[in-house]
C-alpha positions as CSV (number, residue, x, y, z in Angstrom):
1,X,0.0,0.0,0.0
2,X,2.9,2.3,0.6
3,X,3.7,2.3,-3.1
4,X,0.2,3.6,-4.1
5,X,1.0,7.3,-3.7
6,X,4.2,6.9,-5.6
7,X,2.4,5.1,-8.4
8,X,-0.4,7.7,-8.5
9,X,2.2,10.5,-8.7
10,X,4.0,8.8,-11.5
11,X,0.9,8.2,-13.5
12,X,-0.1,11.8,-13.1
13,X,3.3,13.0,-14.4
14,X,3.2,10.6,-17.4
15,X,-0.2,11.8,-18.4
16,X,0.2,15.5,-17.6
17,X,-0.3,17.6,-20.7
18,X,-0.7,21.0,-19.1
19,X,3.0,22.1,-19.1
20,X,3.8,21.6,-22.7
21,X,1.7,20.7,-25.8
22,X,4.4,19.8,-28.3
23,X,3.6,16.1,-27.7
24,X,0.5,15.3,-25.6
25,X,0.1,11.9,-23.9
26,X,-2.2,11.0,-26.8
27,X,0.5,12.0,-29.3
28,X,3.0,9.8,-27.5
29,X,0.7,6.9,-27.5
30,X,0.0,7.3,-31.2
31,X,3.7,7.3,-31.8
32,X,4.7,4.3,-29.6
33,X,1.8,1.9,-29.9
34,X,2.3,1.3,-33.7
35,X,6.0,1.5,-33.1
36,X,5.7,-1.3,-30.6
37,X,4.0,-3.6,-33.0
38,X,6.4,-2.6,-35.8
39,X,9.4,-3.5,-33.6
40,X,7.8,-6.7,-32.4
41,X,7.1,-7.8,-36.0
42,X,10.6,-6.8,-37.1
43,X,12.1,-9.0,-34.4
44,X,9.8,-11.8,-35.4
45,X,11.2,-11.8,-39.0
46,X,14.6,-12.9,-37.6
47,X,13.1,-15.0,-34.7
48,X,10.8,-16.8,-37.2
49,X,13.9,-18.2,-38.9
50,X,15.3,-19.5,-35.6
51,X,12.0,-21.0,-34.6
52,X,11.2,-22.5,-37.9
53,X,14.6,-24.2,-38.3
54,X,14.4,-25.5,-34.8
55,X,13.0,-28.8,-36.2
56,X,16.2,-29.2,-38.2
57,X,18.4,-29.6,-35.1
58,X,20.9,-27.7,-33.0
59,X,23.4,-27.3,-35.9
60,X,20.8,-25.3,-37.9
61,X,19.8,-23.2,-34.9
62,X,23.4,-22.5,-34.1
63,X,24.1,-21.4,-37.7
64,X,21.2,-19.0,-37.9
65,X,22.1,-17.5,-34.6
66,X,25.7,-17.0,-35.4
67,X,25.0,-15.3,-38.7
68,X,22.1,-13.2,-37.4
69,X,24.4,-11.9,-34.7
70,X,26.8,-10.6,-37.4
71,X,23.9,-9.3,-39.5
72,X,22.5,-7.4,-36.5
73,X,25.9,-5.9,-35.9
74,X,26.1,-4.5,-39.5
75,X,22.4,-3.5,-39.6
76,X,22.8,-1.5,-36.4
77,X,25.5,0.6,-38.0
78,X,23.4,1.3,-41.0
79,X,20.3,2.0,-38.9
80,X,22.5,4.4,-36.8
81,X,23.0,6.5,-40.0
82,X,19.2,6.4,-40.4
83,X,19.0,7.7,-36.8
84,X,21.2,10.6,-37.9
85,X,18.7,11.5,-40.6
86,X,15.8,11.1,-38.2
87,X,17.3,13.5,-35.7
88,X,18.0,16.0,-38.4
89,X,14.5,15.7,-39.9
90,X,12.9,16.0,-36.4
91,X,14.9,19.1,-35.5
92,X,14.0,20.7,-38.8
93,X,10.3,19.9,-38.2
94,X,10.6,21.4,-34.7
95,X,12.1,24.5,-36.3
96,X,9.2,24.4,-38.9
97,X,11.7,24.2,-41.8
98,X,9.8,21.7,-44.1
99,X,12.0,22.2,-47.2
100,X,15.2,21.4,-45.3
101,X,13.5,18.4,-43.6
102,X,12.6,17.0,-47.1
103,X,16.0,17.6,-48.5
104,X,17.6,15.9,-45.5
105,X,15.4,12.9,-46.2
106,X,16.6,12.6,-49.8
107,X,20.2,12.8,-48.7
108,X,19.6,10.2,-46.0
109,X,18.4,7.6,-48.5
110,X,21.5,8.2,-50.7
111,X,23.8,7.7,-47.7
112,X,22.1,4.5,-46.4
113,X,21.8,2.9,-49.9
114,X,25.5,3.5,-50.6
115,X,26.3,2.0,-47.2
116,X,24.2,-1.1,-47.9
117,X,25.9,-1.7,-51.3
118,X,29.3,-1.4,-49.7
119,X,28.5,-3.9,-47.0
120,X,27.2,-6.4,-49.6
121,X,30.3,-6.1,-51.8
122,X,32.8,-6.4,-49.0
123,X,30.8,-9.3,-47.5
124,X,30.9,-11.3,-50.7
125,X,34.6,-10.7,-51.2
126,X,35.7,-11.6,-47.7
127,X,33.0,-14.1,-46.8
128,X,35.2,-17.0,-45.8
129,X,37.7,-14.7,-44.0
130,X,34.9,-13.2,-41.9
131,X,33.6,-16.6,-40.9
132,X,37.0,-17.8,-40.0
133,X,37.9,-14.6,-38.1
134,X,34.6,-14.4,-36.1
135,X,33.8,-18.0,-35.4
136,X,37.1,-19.9,-35.7
137,X,36.8,-23.6,-36.4
138,X,33.2,-24.8,-36.4
139,X,31.8,-28.3,-36.6
140,X,31.4,-29.4,-40.2
141,X,27.5,-29.3,-40.3
142,X,27.4,-25.9,-38.5
143,X,30.1,-24.4,-40.9
144,X,28.2,-25.6,-43.9
145,X,24.9,-24.1,-42.7
146,X,26.6,-20.8,-41.7
147,X,28.1,-20.4,-45.1
148,X,24.8,-21.0,-46.9
149,X,22.7,-18.7,-44.6
150,X,25.4,-16.0,-44.6
151,X,25.8,-15.7,-48.4
152,X,22.1,-15.3,-49.0
153,X,21.4,-12.8,-46.2
154,X,24.2,-10.6,-47.4
155,X,22.1,-9.6,-50.4
156,X,19.5,-8.1,-48.1
157,X,21.7,-5.3,-46.8
158,X,21.0,-2.7,-49.6
159,X,17.3,-3.6,-49.1
160,X,17.1,-3.1,-45.4
161,X,19.3,0.0,-45.6
162,X,16.7,1.8,-47.8
163,X,13.8,0.5,-45.8
164,X,15.5,1.7,-42.6
165,X,16.1,5.2,-44.0
166,X,12.4,5.5,-45.1
167,X,11.2,4.1,-41.8
168,X,13.2,6.7,-39.9
169,X,11.6,9.5,-41.9
170,X,8.1,8.1,-41.2
171,X,8.9,8.0,-37.5
172,X,10.1,11.6,-37.7
173,X,6.7,12.5,-39.0
174,X,5.0,10.5,-36.2
175,X,3.5,8.2,-38.8
176,X,4.4,4.9,-37.2
177,X,1.2,3.2,-38.3
178,X,2.6,3.1,-41.8
179,X,5.7,1.1,-40.9
180,X,3.7,-1.1,-38.6
181,X,1.5,-2.3,-41.4
182,X,4.5,-2.8,-43.7
183,X,6.2,-4.9,-41.0
184,X,3.0,-7.0,-40.7
185,X,3.0,-7.7,-44.4
186,X,6.7,-8.5,-44.3
187,X,6.2,-11.0,-41.5
188,X,3.4,-12.8,-43.2
189,X,5.5,-13.1,-46.4
190,X,8.5,-14.4,-44.3
191,X,6.5,-17.0,-42.4
192,X,4.8,-18.3,-45.5
193,X,8.1,-18.3,-47.3
194,X,9.8,-20.2,-44.5
195,X,7.0,-22.8,-44.4
196,X,7.2,-23.4,-48.1
197,X,11.0,-23.4,-48.6
198,X,12.1,-25.1,-45.4
199,X,9.4,-27.8,-45.1
200,X,7.9,-28.2,-48.6
201,X,11.0,-27.8,-50.7
202,X,13.4,-29.1,-48.0
203,X,15.9,-26.2,-48.5
204,X,16.9,-26.1,-44.8
205,X,18.6,-22.9,-43.6
206,X,18.9,-21.6,-47.2
207,X,15.1,-21.7,-47.4
208,X,14.9,-19.5,-44.3
209,X,17.4,-17.1,-45.7
210,X,15.6,-16.7,-49.1
211,X,12.3,-16.2,-47.3
212,X,13.8,-13.4,-45.2
213,X,15.4,-11.8,-48.3
214,X,12.1,-11.8,-50.2
215,X,10.1,-10.5,-47.2
216,X,12.5,-7.5,-46.8
217,X,12.4,-6.8,-50.5
218,X,8.6,-6.6,-50.4
219,X,8.8,-4.2,-47.4
220,X,11.3,-2.0,-49.2
221,X,9.2,-1.7,-52.4
222,X,6.1,-0.7,-50.4
223,X,7.7,1.9,-48.3
224,X,9.6,3.4,-51.2
225,X,6.3,3.9,-53.0
226,X,4.7,5.5,-50.0
227,X,7.6,7.9,-49.2
228,X,6.9,9.6,-52.6
229,X,3.4,10.7,-51.5
230,X,3.4,14.5,-51.7
231,X,0.5,14.9,-49.2
232,X,3.0,14.0,-46.4
233,X,5.1,16.5,-44.4
234,X,8.3,14.8,-45.6
235,X,8.2,13.2,-49.1
236,X,10.9,12.3,-51.6
237,X,10.5,13.5,-55.2
238,X,12.7,11.1,-57.2
239,X,11.6,12.7,-60.5
240,X,13.7,15.8,-59.8
241,X,16.9,13.7,-59.7
242,X,19.5,13.9,-57.1
243,X,22.4,16.2,-56.3
244,X,24.7,15.6,-53.3
245,X,24.4,18.3,-50.7
246,X,27.3,18.1,-48.3
247,X,25.5,20.5,-45.9
248,X,22.8,18.0,-45.2
249,X,25.1,14.9,-45.4
250,X,27.5,16.5,-42.9
251,X,24.6,17.0,-40.4
252,X,23.4,13.4,-40.9
253,X,26.9,12.0,-40.6
254,X,27.9,14.1,-37.6
255,X,25.2,12.3,-35.7
256,X,25.1,9.0,-37.7
257,X,28.8,8.2,-37.8
258,X,29.5,8.4,-34.0
259,X,26.2,6.5,-33.5
260,X,27.2,4.0,-36.1
261,X,30.6,3.5,-34.5
262,X,29.0,3.1,-31.1
263,X,26.4,0.6,-32.3
264,X,28.9,-1.2,-34.5
265,X,31.5,-1.7,-31.8
266,X,28.7,-2.7,-29.4
267,X,27.3,-5.3,-31.8
268,X,30.8,-6.4,-33.0
269,X,31.7,-6.9,-29.4
270,X,28.7,-9.2,-29.1
271,X,30.0,-11.1,-32.1
272,X,33.5,-11.5,-30.6
273,X,32.2,-12.8,-27.3
274,X,30.0,-15.2,-29.4
275,X,33.2,-16.6,-30.7
276,X,34.2,-17.3,-27.1
277,X,30.8,-19.1,-26.6
278,X,31.4,-21.1,-29.8
279,X,34.6,-22.5,-28.3
280,X,32.6,-24.2,-25.5
281,X,30.6,-26.3,-28.0
282,X,27.2,-26.5,-29.8
283,X,25.2,-26.7,-26.6
284,X,26.3,-23.3,-25.4
285,X,25.8,-21.8,-28.8
286,X,22.3,-23.3,-29.0
287,X,21.4,-22.1,-25.5
288,X,22.6,-18.6,-26.3
289,X,20.5,-18.6,-29.5
290,X,17.4,-19.7,-27.7
291,X,17.9,-17.1,-24.9
292,X,18.6,-14.3,-27.5
293,X,15.3,-15.1,-29.1
294,X,13.4,-14.5,-25.9
295,X,15.7,-11.6,-24.8
296,X,15.1,-9.7,-28.1
297,X,11.3,-9.9,-27.3
298,X,12.1,-8.5,-23.8
299,X,13.8,-5.5,-25.3
300,X,10.9,-4.5,-27.6
301,X,9.4,-1.8,-25.4
302,X,12.8,-0.4,-24.6
303,X,13.7,-0.4,-28.3
304,X,10.4,1.4,-29.0
305,X,11.4,4.3,-26.8
306,X,14.9,4.3,-28.1
307,X,13.3,5.3,-31.4
308,X,10.5,7.4,-30.1
309,X,12.7,9.7,-28.1
310,X,14.4,10.7,-31.3
311,X,11.1,12.1,-32.6
312,X,10.0,13.7,-29.3
313,X,13.2,15.1,-27.9
314,X,14.5,15.9,-31.3
315,X,11.4,18.0,-32.0
316,X,11.8,19.7,-28.6
317,X,15.5,20.5,-29.5
318,X,14.4,22.0,-32.8
319,X,11.9,24.2,-31.0
320,X,14.8,25.5,-28.8
321,X,13.2,25.5,-25.3
322,X,15.4,24.1,-22.5
323,X,12.6,23.5,-20.0
324,X,10.6,21.7,-22.7
325,X,13.6,19.5,-23.5
326,X,14.0,18.6,-19.8
327,X,10.3,17.9,-19.4
328,X,10.2,15.4,-22.3
329,X,13.4,13.7,-21.3
330,X,11.8,12.9,-17.9
331,X,8.5,12.0,-19.4
332,X,9.9,9.7,-22.1
333,X,12.2,7.9,-19.6
334,X,9.2,7.4,-17.3
335,X,7.2,5.9,-20.1
336,X,10.1,3.8,-21.1
337,X,10.6,2.2,-17.7
338,X,6.9,1.7,-17.1
339,X,6.3,-0.1,-20.4
340,X,9.6,-2.1,-20.2
341,X,8.9,-3.5,-16.8
342,X,5.3,-4.5,-17.6
343,X,6.3,-6.1,-20.9
344,X,9.0,-8.1,-19.3
345,X,6.7,-9.4,-16.6
346,X,4.5,-10.6,-19.4
347,X,7.5,-12.2,-21.2
348,X,8.4,-14.1,-18.0
349,X,5.0,-15.6,-18.0
350,X,5.3,-16.7,-21.6
351,X,8.9,-18.0,-21.3
352,X,8.1,-21.7,-20.4
353,X,5.7,-21.8,-23.4
354,X,8.3,-20.3,-25.7
355,X,10.9,-22.8,-24.6
356,X,8.6,-25.6,-25.5
357,X,8.9,-24.5,-29.2
358,X,12.5,-25.7,-29.0
359,X,11.5,-29.3,-28.3
360,X,14.3,-30.7,-30.5
361,X,16.9,-29.3,-28.1
362,X,17.8,-31.3,-25.1
363,X,16.5,-30.4,-21.6
364,X,19.9,-29.2,-20.3
365,X,20.3,-26.8,-23.2
366,X,16.8,-25.3,-22.5
367,X,17.6,-25.1,-18.8
368,X,20.7,-23.1,-19.5
369,X,18.8,-20.9,-21.8
370,X,16.3,-20.2,-19.0
371,X,19.0,-19.1,-16.6
372,X,20.3,-16.7,-19.3
373,X,16.8,-15.3,-19.8
374,X,16.6,-14.7,-16.0
375,X,19.8,-12.7,-16.0
376,X,18.9,-10.6,-19.0
377,X,15.2,-9.8,-18.6
378,X,15.2,-9.9,-14.8
379,X,18.1,-7.4,-14.2
380,X,17.2,-5.6,-17.5
381,X,13.9,-4.4,-16.0
382,X,16.0,-2.1,-13.8
383,X,18.9,-1.3,-16.1
384,X,18.0,-1.6,-19.8
385,X,16.2,1.7,-20.3
386,X,18.8,3.7,-18.5
387,X,21.6,1.9,-20.4
388,X,20.1,2.1,-23.9
389,X,17.2,4.5,-24.1
390,X,19.0,7.3,-22.4
391,X,21.9,7.5,-24.8
392,X,19.4,7.9,-27.6
393,X,18.1,11.0,-25.8
394,X,21.6,12.4,-25.6
395,X,22.1,11.7,-29.4
396,X,18.8,13.5,-30.0
397,X,20.4,16.6,-28.4
398,X,23.4,16.3,-30.7
399,X,25.6,14.9,-27.8
400,X,27.0,12.0,-29.8
401,X,30.8,11.9,-29.3
402,X,31.0,11.4,-25.5
403,X,28.0,9.0,-25.7
404,X,30.0,7.0,-28.2
405,X,33.1,7.0,-26.1
406,X,31.2,5.8,-23.0
407,X,29.5,3.0,-25.0
408,X,32.6,1.9,-26.9
409,X,34.9,2.0,-23.8
410,X,32.4,0.0,-21.7
411,X,32.0,-2.7,-24.4
412,X,35.7,-3.1,-25.1
413,X,36.9,-3.0,-21.5
414,X,34.0,-4.3,-19.4
415,X,31.9,-6.6,-21.6
416,X,34.6,-8.2,-23.7
417,X,37.4,-8.1,-21.1
418,X,35.3,-9.5,-18.3
419,X,33.8,-12.2,-20.6
420,X,37.1,-13.8,-21.1
421,X,38.2,-13.2,-17.5
422,X,35.1,-14.7,-16.0
423,X,34.9,-17.6,-18.5
424,X,38.3,-18.9,-17.3
425,X,37.0,-18.7,-13.7
426,X,33.6,-20.4,-14.0
427,X,34.3,-22.7,-17.0
428,X,31.4,-21.5,-19.1
429,X,31.6,-19.1,-22.0
430,X,27.9,-18.2,-22.3
431,X,27.4,-17.5,-18.5
432,X,30.5,-15.4,-18.4
433,X,29.3,-13.3,-21.3
434,X,26.0,-12.6,-19.7
435,X,27.5,-11.8,-16.3
436,X,29.9,-9.4,-18.0
437,X,26.9,-7.8,-19.8
438,X,25.4,-6.8,-16.5
439,X,28.7,-5.0,-15.4
440,X,28.6,-3.3,-18.8
441,X,25.1,-2.0,-18.1
442,X,26.2,-0.6,-14.8
443,X,29.1,1.3,-16.2
444,X,27.0,2.7,-19.1
445,X,24.3,3.9,-16.8
446,X,26.8,5.8,-14.5
447,X,28.5,7.3,-17.5
448,X,25.4,8.6,-19.3
449,X,23.9,9.9,-16.0
450,X,27.0,11.9,-15.2
451,X,27.1,13.3,-18.8
452,X,23.5,14.5,-18.6
453,X,24.1,16.1,-15.2
454,X,27.1,17.9,-16.5
455,X,24.8,20.0,-18.7
456,X,27.1,19.8,-21.7
457,X,24.2,18.9,-23.9
458,X,22.8,22.4,-23.5
459,X,25.4,23.9,-25.7
460,X,25.2,21.0,-28.2
461,X,21.4,21.1,-28.4
462,X,21.6,24.7,-29.6
463,X,24.2,23.8,-32.3
464,X,21.5,22.9,-34.8
């Protein structure tokens, strides 16, 4: 009963629309609810591959998880560039400069498409070297499945780059329903494709890869067509051609490159420690893959607000009012924590049923996966939003360099360093990695909090 006054006060703050009207509670809900379903569906595109190859055995699950970890690493770098474009567009909208917002959108698509093509070409050229560098010597059946799944999914990088850029612009316009519906269509196509190619045509992990590739192609075609609609606040007119504008590209890259380095090092660090897990055998790889499937679901609400704060805080920065910025920082973090905790309680209830989907995996592997889920989602309820949503707020205020240094330093020193140190102590690569992850969260939270309290963002927020 002692918590009731605190809960009541918190709810009143989260729903208070009297102080500022830039984004009312209703506006925030219109932004985050479709974004929630979009992110859930986006995660399910990758998770569907893992779930639907589960019947093929631990080698197939391990292969998909190993490759998806690398794909997520590269995708996060490209999506970080999209975040740079979204921040720029949101700030221009806050300043009511529509022409500049539209031009920044066109420049953003050029940047992300070029990035996707570059990743695809480099991946094809150095495919075998990448596999050997990241995963070392794999079992024969796992190596064969990794090679097949890797080669096909590489072709999707230019596709998801363009989609990510367009989706960022729709979020800047607070039109998240559009991307939600597109994600729904993409998921339906992916699941049907998986069922047909994996089970009907017996194509194994290659079938899962082709289904994902086609599903993402469908999503890109739809969203490219919609971004040309001139009735929108931000639209792209491809008929007028394209000319590089370094003024806009510089603004996008000033935010996007540090964010890309930060996300890239973070995800690449996860790939490196996955190499440590791989040295402990297929069981630990499979347990890590199963736990990651559930943990990604647990991060959905936090991920939603990582994107939503770019629109809300970015618009407040563009309007140029310090008190309004501070107000929306507190409000969005409050919403992030409330939704993240409630969602993860729900995920805990579903976890035993989700683990039953992996019936082909032995009981000990599933039990290990359950312990990993307890570590991530249990402690994540207290730490994840402060560790990952808050730096997105700092980036929305143009504070990207120090944010990058905190994230990169913590990943390299704490998560990677402690993973190898603890692994030698407890004799388990996967448990060591997840314990080190918690220490990484703690360091990130302290660093981001001190940066915000320093007030350095005030000067950067006005450097629009």
